[in-house]
Backbone as CSV, one residue per row, in Angstrom:
resi,resn,N_x,N_y,N_z,CA_x,CA_y,CA_z,C_x,C_y,C_z
1,UNK,-66.537,40.374,81.215,-65.192,39.841,81.208,-64.164,40.938,80.910
2,UNK,-64.484,41.809,79.974,-63.580,42.905,79.637,-63.386,43.807,80.853
3,UNK,-64.468,44.013,81.584,-64.392,44.883,82.755,-63.448,44.312,83.814
4,UNK,-63.478,43.008,84.044,-62.575,42.384,85.002,-61.121,42.536,84.561
5,UNK,-60.877,42.398,83.272,-59.520,42.581,82.750,-59.031,43.992,82.963
6,UNK,-59.913,44.947,82.764,-59.561,46.353,82.959,-59.246,46.627,84.427
7,UNK,-60.065,46.096,85.322,-59.843,46.307,86.754,-58.533,45.677,87.215
8,UNK,-58.164,44.573,86.612,-56.915,43.915,86.954,-55.716,44.779,86.552
9,UNK,-55.863,45.536,85.468,-54.766,46.375,84.963,-54.503,47.595,85.838
10,UNK,-55.505,48.098,86.515,-55.339,49.328,87.292,-54.209,49.253,88.322
11,UNK,-54.144,48.209,89.145,-53.036,48.161,90.109,-51.667,48.073,89.432
12,UNK,-51.600,47.370,88.324,-50.331,47.249,87.602,-49.893,48.610,87.070
13,UNK,-50.825,49.344,86.475,-50.519,50.677,85.959,-50.091,51.596,87.102
14,UNK,-50.784,51.528,88.219,-50.430,52.366,89.370,-49.015,52.053,89.860
15,UNK,-48.664,50.784,89.916,-47.315,50.408,90.344,-46.253,50.916,89.375
16,UNK,-46.524,50.808,88.083,-45.568,51.287,87.085,-45.387,52.794,87.160
17,UNK,-46.477,53.523,87.310,-46.377,54.977,87.420,-45.602,55.383,88.665
18,UNK,-45.854,54.707,89.766,-45.150,55.028,91.003,-43.657,54.766,90.864
19,UNK,-43.293,53.733,90.117,-41.878,53.440,89.907,-41.199,54.528,89.099
20,UNK,-41.915,55.132,88.169,-41.326,56.162,87.310,-41.201,57.508,88.004
21,UNK,-42.233,57.917,88.720,-42.220,59.259,89.303,-42.356,59.242,90.817
22,UNK,-42.307,58.080,91.389,-42.613,57.964,92.802,-41.409,58.022,93.709
23,UNK,-41.501,57.266,94.751,-40.558,57.367,95.854,-39.218,56.694,95.576
24,UNK,-38.989,56.192,94.366,-37.710,55.570,94.050,-36.818,56.451,93.194
25,UNK,-37.198,57.699,92.985,-36.352,58.610,92.219,-35.075,58.884,93.002
26,UNK,-34.060,59.377,92.312,-32.798,59.695,92.985,-32.999,60.743,94.080
27,UNK,-33.832,61.740,93.793,-34.111,62.765,94.796,-34.768,62.181,96.031
28,UNK,-35.695,61.244,95.817,-36.390,60.613,96.942,-35.431,59.774,97.778
29,UNK,-34.578,59.009,97.110,-33.617,58.169,97.834,-32.666,59.021,98.669
30,UNK,-32.160,60.091,98.075,-31.234,60.954,98.801,-31.941,61.675,99.946
31,UNK,-33.166,62.124,99.713,-33.958,62.790,100.754,-34.095,61.867,101.963
32,UNK,-34.497,60.615,101.709,-34.676,59.650,102.809,-33.352,59.343,103.509
33,UNK,-32.288,59.170,102.714,-30.986,58.843,103.302,-30.478,59.988,104.182
34,UNK,-30.607,61.205,103.706,-30.170,62.361,104.495,-30.992,62.492,105.769
35,UNK,-32.290,62.331,105.629,-33.188,62.466,106.770,-32.867,61.404,107.822
36,UNK,-32.599,60.184,107.343,-32.301,59.086,108.264,-30.927,59.270,108.916
37,UNK,-29.945,59.668,108.122,-28.575,59.805,108.624,-28.389,61.039,109.506
38,UNK,-28.833,62.183,109.027,-28.570,63.443,109.735,-29.704,63.859,110.660
39,UNK,-30.875,63.304,110.462,-32.009,63.648,111.306,-32.806,64.819,110.780
40,UNK,-33.994,65.009,111.337,-34.900,66.036,110.821,-34.396,67.461,111.009
41,UNK,-33.509,67.691,111.947,-33.056,69.056,112.209,-31.826,69.452,111.404
42,UNK,-31.001,68.496,111.009,-29.723,68.880,110.391,-29.480,68.297,109.004
43,UNK,-30.487,67.702,108.391,-30.251,67.117,107.071,-29.977,68.168,106.008
44,UNK,-30.493,69.380,106.171,-30.242,70.438,105.180,-28.762,70.817,105.193
45,UNK,-28.158,70.893,106.377,-26.733,71.201,106.466,-25.911,70.104,105.799
46,UNK,-26.317,68.873,105.970,-25.643,67.746,105.316,-25.787,67.845,103.796
47,UNK,-26.941,68.278,103.340,-27.204,68.412,101.901,-26.256,69.413,101.248
48,UNK,-25.769,70.377,102.000,-24.849,71.382,101.457,-23.581,70.761,100.895
49,UNK,-23.240,69.555,101.324,-22.035,68.870,100.853,-22.235,68.152,99.521
50,UNK,-23.432,68.149,99.006,-23.742,67.434,97.772,-23.708,68.377,96.572
51,UNK,-23.528,67.820,95.367,-23.542,68.650,94.155,-24.900,69.333,93.965
52,UNK,-24.868,70.452,93.287,-26.076,71.242,93.031,-27.177,70.408,92.383
53,UNK,-26.806,69.556,91.451,-27.802,68.734,90.755,-28.566,67.847,91.732
54,UNK,-27.851,67.252,92.675,-28.511,66.400,93.670,-29.326,67.236,94.650
55,UNK,-28.826,68.394,95.005,-29.591,69.280,95.881,-30.928,69.627,95.233
56,UNK,-30.885,69.910,93.946,-32.112,70.283,93.239,-33.085,69.103,93.164
57,UNK,-32.571,67.895,92.955,-33.428,66.703,92.944,-34.126,66.527,94.293
58,UNK,-33.388,66.732,95.373,-33.969,66.623,96.717,-35.021,67.709,96.913
59,UNK,-34.716,68.918,96.465,-35.676,70.020,96.562,-36.974,69.664,95.839
60,UNK,-36.859,69.179,94.602,-38.061,68.827,93.842,-38.848,67.720,94.522
61,UNK,-38.148,66.733,95.064,-38.849,65.664,95.778,-39.622,66.245,96.960
62,UNK,-38.973,67.115,97.714,-39.635,67.727,98.870,-40.851,68.542,98.487
63,UNK,-40.786,69.198,97.352,-41.900,70.046,96.922,-43.010,69.248,96.237
64,UNK,-42.643,68.220,95.480,-43.637,67.458,94.716,-44.274,66.333,95.525
65,UNK,-43.474,65.650,96.335,-43.939,64.391,96.909,-44.147,64.405,98.420
66,UNK,-43.610,65.376,99.126,-43.755,65.428,100.584,-44.936,66.333,100.901
67,UNK,-45.767,65.903,101.836,-46.944,66.695,102.200,-46.962,66.932,103.701
68,UNK,-47.011,68.185,104.131,-46.998,69.396,103.302,-45.643,69.539,102.615
69,UNK,-45.589,70.298,101.524,-44.327,70.445,100.786,-43.183,70.895,101.691
70,UNK,-42.017,70.332,101.437,-40.823,70.617,102.234,-39.840,71.406,101.367
71,UNK,-39.733,72.688,101.626,-38.870,73.557,100.818,-37.510,73.806,101.462
72,UNK,-37.196,73.096,102.540,-35.956,73.387,103.271,-34.692,73.195,102.443
73,UNK,-34.719,72.332,101.436,-33.536,72.140,100.587,-33.189,73.413,99.826
74,UNK,-34.145,74.320,99.688,-33.883,75.597,99.013,-32.764,76.359,99.713
75,UNK,-32.638,76.190,101.016,-31.583,76.897,101.765,-30.195,76.437,101.347
76,UNK,-30.034,75.138,101.120,-28.731,74.621,100.682,-28.403,75.114,99.278
77,UNK,-29.383,75.109,98.404,-29.184,75.579,97.031,-28.877,77.069,97.029
78,UNK,-29.577,77.820,97.858,-29.430,79.280,97.904,-28.000,79.703,98.212
79,UNK,-27.303,78.929,98.997,-25.935,79.283,99.382,-24.970,79.261,98.199
80,UNK,-25.376,78.679,97.094,-24.514,78.606,95.911,-24.584,79.866,95.053
81,UNK,-25.541,80.745,95.337,-25.611,82.039,94.662,-25.868,81.973,93.169
82,UNK,-25.119,82.772,92.421,-25.328,82.941,90.977,-25.325,81.617,90.209
83,UNK,-24.386,80.689,90.445,-24.446,79.420,89.711,-25.775,78.686,89.917
84,UNK,-26.329,78.783,91.119,-27.617,78.140,91.388,-28.746,78.841,90.645
85,UNK,-28.702,80.166,90.569,-29.726,80.906,89.821,-29.750,80.421,88.382
86,UNK,-28.574,80.383,87.761,-28.492,79.958,86.362,-28.981,78.523,86.184
87,UNK,-28.578,77.642,87.095,-28.977,76.240,87.014,-30.491,76.089,87.170
88,UNK,-31.054,76.721,88.175,-32.498,76.606,88.427,-33.293,77.158,87.246
89,UNK,-32.868,78.282,86.707,-33.572,78.844,85.548,-33.515,77.892,84.350
90,UNK,-32.381,77.227,84.149,-32.287,76.231,83.064,-33.215,75.049,83.329
91,UNK,-33.254,74.593,84.566,-34.060,73.417,84.908,-35.554,73.689,84.756
92,UNK,-36.010,74.845,85.212,-37.447,75.129,85.090,-37.827,75.347,83.630
93,UNK,-36.921,75.926,82.844,-37.199,76.105,81.415,-37.290,74.745,80.725
94,UNK,-36.421,73.818,81.103,-36.443,72.478,80.514,-37.687,71.710,80.942
95,UNK,-38.094,71.891,82.176,-39.280,71.206,82.699,-40.552,71.747,82.065
96,UNK,-40.668,73.071,82.052,-41.869,73.701,81.513,-43.119,73.479,82.348
97,UNK,-42.971,72.899,83.525,-44.117,72.601,84.387,-44.464,73.817,85.240
98,UNK,-45.739,74.125,85.304,-46.200,75.290,86.061,-45.684,75.284,87.494
99,UNK,-45.794,74.146,88.170,-45.416,74.090,89.578,-43.905,74.258,89.760
100,UNK,-43.102,73.821,88.795,-41.658,74.012,88.922,-41.281,75.488,88.829
101,UNK,-41.973,76.224,87.955,-41.756,77.673,87.916,-42.076,78.272,89.287
102,UNK,-43.229,77.900,89.829,-43.652,78.451,91.125,-42.698,78.032,92.241
103,UNK,-42.284,76.774,92.246,-41.399,76.288,93.299,-40.022,76.950,93.245
104,UNK,-39.579,77.341,92.057,-38.256,77.972,91.930,-38.166,79.249,92.757
105,UNK,-39.292,79.896,92.964,-39.288,81.141,93.733,-38.836,80.913,95.174
106,UNK,-39.070,79.712,95.702,-38.606,79.379,97.059,-37.087,79.511,97.146
107,UNK,-36.400,79.077,96.095,-34.938,79.131,96.078,-34.463,80.574,95.990
108,UNK,-35.070,81.346,95.094,-34.652,82.741,94.929,-34.916,83.553,96.200
109,UNK,-36.041,83.285,96.847,-36.345,83.970,98.104,-35.349,83.577,99.195
110,UNK,-34.965,82.295,99.231,-33.988,81.840,100.230,-32.633,82.512,100.013
111,UNK,-32.294,82.781,98.765,-31.034,83.488,98.477,-31.038,84.880,99.085
112,UNK,-32.151,85.567,98.928,-32.247,86.937,99.435,-32.358,86.938,100.957
113,UNK,-33.229,86.072,101.505,-33.384,86.011,102.965,-32.064,85.697,103.658
114,UNK,-31.306,84.760,103.082,-30.029,84.366,103.683,-28.868,85.270,103.311
115,UNK,-29.144,86.265,102.473,-28.114,87.202,102.002,-26.980,86.491,101.273
116,UNK,-27.353,85.466,100.497,-26.364,84.718,99.722,-26.159,85.323,98.340
117,UNK,-27.224,85.858,97.776,-27.143,86.453,96.436,-28.354,87.355,96.249
118,UNK,-28.112,88.559,95.775,-29.200,89.503,95.530,-29.707,89.295,94.106
119,UNK,-30.657,88.407,93.970,-31.202,88.046,92.665,-31.740,89.277,91.944
120,UNK,-32.362,90.164,92.670,-32.989,91.344,92.050,-31.981,92.265,91.380
121,UNK,-30.726,92.220,91.784,-29.695,93.051,91.162,-29.147,92.420,89.884
122,UNK,-29.485,91.166,89.650,-29.050,90.451,88.447,-30.104,90.694,87.362
123,UNK,-29.845,91.680,86.513,-30.837,92.126,85.529,-31.256,90.994,84.596
124,UNK,-30.293,90.226,84.123,-30.602,89.124,83.201,-31.473,88.065,83.880
125,UNK,-31.097,87.683,85.093,-31.872,86.673,85.819,-33.278,87.175,86.115
126,UNK,-33.393,88.411,86.557,-34.719,88.950,86.878,-35.607,89.041,85.644
127,UNK,-35.027,89.355,84.500,-35.867,89.404,83.293,-36.385,88.013,82.953
128,UNK,-35.556,86.976,83.168,-36.019,85.602,82.948,-37.074,85.216,83.976
129,UNK,-36.829,85.579,85.232,-37.772,85.243,86.300,-39.121,85.911,86.034
130,UNK,-39.098,87.165,85.650,-40.347,87.871,85.338,-41.042,87.247,84.131
131,UNK,-40.278,86.878,83.104,-40.855,86.269,81.902,-41.436,84.887,82.188
132,UNK,-40.878,84.181,83.163,-41.389,82.846,83.488,-42.854,82.881,83.898
133,UNK,-43.277,83.970,84.502,-44.679,84.084,84.908,-45.635,83.979,83.736
134,UNK,-45.210,84.447,82.571,-46.076,84.389,81.380,-46.131,82.991,80.778
135,UNK,-45.235,82.118,81.184,-45.192,80.749,80.653,-46.099,79.798,81.426
136,UNK,-46.641,80.263,82.530,-47.467,79.415,83.392,-48.896,79.403,82.869
137,UNK,-49.369,78.223,82.498,-50.694,78.091,81.887,-51.824,78.169,82.913
138,UNK,-51.654,77.498,84.032,-52.713,77.429,85.037,-52.825,78.757,85.781
139,UNK,-54.028,79.279,85.863,-54.251,80.586,86.491,-53.849,80.601,87.968
140,UNK,-54.146,79.529,88.680,-53.804,79.462,90.102,-52.295,79.498,90.329
141,UNK,-51.554,78.691,89.560,-50.100,78.691,89.674,-49.523,80.043,89.258
142,UNK,-50.107,80.640,88.217,-49.628,81.943,87.745,-49.825,83.014,88.819
143,UNK,-50.989,83.015,89.475,-51.243,83.989,90.546,-50.270,83.788,91.708
144,UNK,-50.029,82.538,92.060,-49.069,82.246,93.125,-47.681,82.746,92.734
145,UNK,-47.302,82.509,91.490,-45.994,82.951,91.002,-45.882,84.470,91.069
146,UNK,-46.910,85.153,90.607,-46.898,86.623,90.622,-46.818,87.163,92.045
147,UNK,-47.529,86.523,92.961,-47.468,86.921,94.370,-46.060,86.709,94.929
148,UNK,-45.459,85.562,94.597,-44.100,85.279,95.056,-43.077,86.217,94.423
149,UNK,-43.304,86.605,93.174,-42.418,87.564,92.515,-42.477,88.917,93.233
150,UNK,-43.678,89.334,93.572,-43.845,90.588,94.313,-43.144,90.491,95.673
151,UNK,-43.317,89.366,96.340,-42.687,89.141,97.639,-41.166,89.161,97.502
152,UNK,-40.634,88.545,96.447,-39.192,88.540,96.208,-38.668,89.964,96.039
153,UNK,-39.372,90.747,95.254,-38.947,92.134,95.029,-38.983,92.946,96.322
154,UNK,-39.996,92.722,97.154,-40.068,93.408,98.449,-38.942,92.956,99.377
155,UNK,-38.635,91.658,99.340,-37.528,91.135,100.146,-36.209,91.782,99.747
156,UNK,-36.016,91.945,98.453,-34.774,92.549,97.963,-34.603,93.964,98.497
157,UNK,-35.680,94.707,98.541,-35.615,96.090,99.025,-35.381,96.118,100.536
158,UNK,-36.082,95.264,101.267,-36.008,95.320,102.730,-34.802,94.585,103.312
159,UNK,-34.275,93.600,102.603,-33.193,92.772,103.154,-31.802,93.272,102.808
160,UNK,-31.676,94.135,101.821,-30.340,94.576,101.417,-30.277,96.026,101.603
């Protein structure tokens, strides 16, 4: 009898978890609305008209919940330059999640690729970005972060 009660709880728990972190988040709603309104080719340009906070929510939704991960929102954030660097660094520090540290590199790389902001010339930001690698607990995420950091530094040299 206890086992039947436990099995009955599983779907309820799954529904509650999905409501908290699932497809009803603000980032998810905006992602779907932009995609539906502007279409798959131009929703990133439409996203540029939104506040940085909403852009970042859409970016996180694309990276966490869309498979394969969709990093295209990084381009809209990248166009904001230094204010976006500061904001993203604050957000990943507040999150403390390994994958958020790793995903932040997509934004910094988009800044350099698009020539919106040379992150590598910002000594304070780069020291934080380099230090973030030591905060990553999971070895796989840490290796990915270190690889992306190396790639970012190479991009800075070759793109500017």
